[in-house]
Structure formats: structure tokens, C-alpha cells
C-alpha positions in Angstrom: 0.0 0.0 0.0 1.3 3.5 -0.9 1.1 6.3 1.7 1.6 10.0 1.3 1.6 11.3 4.9 3.0 8.3 6.8 5.4 5.4 6.3 4.7 1.8 7.4 7.3 -0.9 7.6 7.7 -4.1 9.6 11.1 -4.6 11.1 12.0 -7.5 13.5 8.4 -8.2 14.5 7.6 -4.5 15.0 5.2 -2.6 12.7 6.5 0.9 12.6 4.2 3.8 11.7 6.0 7.1 11.1 4.0 10.3 10.8 5.8 11.8 7.8 4.8 15.5 7.4 7.8 17.1 8.9 7.2 20.4 7.0 4.0 20.8 9.1 5.6 19.2 12.2 3.4 16.1 11.6 0.1 18.0 12.0 -2.6 15.4 11.6 -4.8 15.9 8.5 -7.7 13.6 7.8 -5.7 11.9 5.1 -2.9 11.2 7.6 -5.5 9.7 10.0 -6.9 7.6 7.3 -3.4 6.3 6.4 -2.6 5.6 10.1 -5.8 3.6 10.2 -4.9 1.7 7.1 -1.5 0.9 8.6 -3.1 -0.4 11.8 -5.4 -2.5 9.6 -2.3 -4.0 7.8 -0.6 -4.7 11.2 -3.7 -6.3 12.6 -3.7 -9.0 9.9 0.1 -9.3 9.5 1.5 -12.1 11.7 5.0 -10.7 11.3 3.9 -7.5 13.1 3.7 -8.6 16.7 3.8 -5.0 18.1 3.0 -1.6 16.6 5.1 1.4 17.3 4.1 5.0 16.2 6.5 7.9 15.9 7.1 11.2 14.1 9.6 12.1 11.5 11.9 15.2 11.8 12.3 15.2 15.5 8.6 16.0 16.2 5.9 13.5 17.2 2.9 15.7 16.2 1.9 19.3 16.8 -1.8 18.3 16.7 -4.6 18.8 14.2 -4.0 20.1 10.7 -6.0 23.4 11.0 -5.8 24.5 7.4 -3.0 23.4 5.1 -4.0 23.6 1.5 -3.7 19.8 1.0 -5.4 19.0 4.3 -8.4 21.2 3.4 -8.6 19.8 -0.1 -8.7 16.2 1.2 -11.3 17.1 3.8 -13.5 18.8 1.1 -13.1 15.8 -1.2 -14.6 13.6 1.5 -17.9 15.5 0.7 -19.5 15.8 4.2 -22.4 18.2 4.1 -22.9 20.8 6.9 -24.8 19.5 9.8 -24.9 15.8 10.9 -22.5 14.7 8.2 -19.8 17.1 9.3 -20.4 16.1 12.9 -20.1 12.4 12.1 -16.9 13.1 10.1 -15.4 15.1 13.0 -16.4 12.3 15.5 -14.8 9.7 13.3 -11.4 11.5 13.1 -11.3 12.8 16.7 -12.9 9.9 18.7 -13.8 6.7 16.8 -10.4 6.1 15.2 -8.6 6.8 18.5 -10.9 4.3 20.3 -10.3 1.7 17.6 -6.5 2.1 18.0 -6.7 2.1 21.8 -8.4 -1.3 21.6 -6.0 -2.7 19.1 -5.4 -6.4 19.8 -1.5 -6.2 19.7 0.7 -4.2 22.0 1.1 -0.5 20.9 3.8 2.0 21.7 4.3 5.7 21.0 7.8 7.0 20.8 7.5 10.8 21.5 10.2 13.3 20.8 9.8 17.0 20.3 6.3 18.4 20.2 3.3 16.3 21.2 0.4 18.8 21.3 -3.4 18.4 21.3 -4.2 15.7 18.7 -0.6 14.5 19.0 -1.2 13.7 22.6 -4.6 12.2 21.8 -2.8 9.8 19.4 0.0 9.0 21.8 -2.4 8.4 24.7 -4.3 5.9 22.7 -1.3 3.6 22.7 -0.6 1.1 25.5 2.8 2.6 26.4 4.3 6.0 25.7 8.1 6.6 25.8 9.1 10.2 25.7 12.5 11.7 25.0 13.7 14.3 27.4 12.9 17.1 24.9 
């Protein structure tokens, strides 16, 4: 599977998801969240991935929600949610439902946090079983 905003590899029994938008300090767009979810789905069925680790590229875990990058807004618009309940359901999916799904993941999960871990960054890290934080 090809990803734009993350990378996913399995190394030595560990499925490694790397948030890979260092230009935006790994701000979480809806596309990134969809890709993280797809990587977790791959790890769920891959017997070689006994543990899943999530980290950020560029010395930053995540500065939180993508609040308005051009590509983030284009992706969100392309999802087609209409104002009202559809927009609410979309917001709930990306800010609650996916996090609960990952929190309940059947394999052990770890977050490796370095640099910023703000708002949605902490939401993601806190959904993992164990969080390891660098001194910075």
C-alpha cells in the first residue's frame, strides 16, 4: 500500500508507523489519520507485526490537528461531508472513533514521542498502550 503522509514498515516483529509530514511538524490531516488507520489494519492481519510502534519524522511527534494546510483542506473537502450531521459524524470519526479503535488494538502498541506532542498529537500517543518520551 502506498502512503503520502506516513510510512509503514515491519522490522523484526515491529510494525513501525511514522508520521511523515515534517514540513508541518506532523500535523494530523484527515488523510494522515486515514493512512494511520490503514497501517493499523495492515498490522492487525500481518502475523510478522507482533507489536505496533508509532513515531514522528523530523524530531517531532505531532503538533496536533492540521488546522488549514491547502492539501489538508482539499482532502477534507473531497470527503464530501455536508454541513450538519454529516460534518459532525466526520469530526467524530477522526477525533474519537479512530482513537478508540487504535486504543483497543489487539496487539501491543507503543508511542515514541520526541519534540512536540500537542493536542491531537497527545490524543494519538495516549491511545497507545505505552508512551516513551524523549527528554525534549
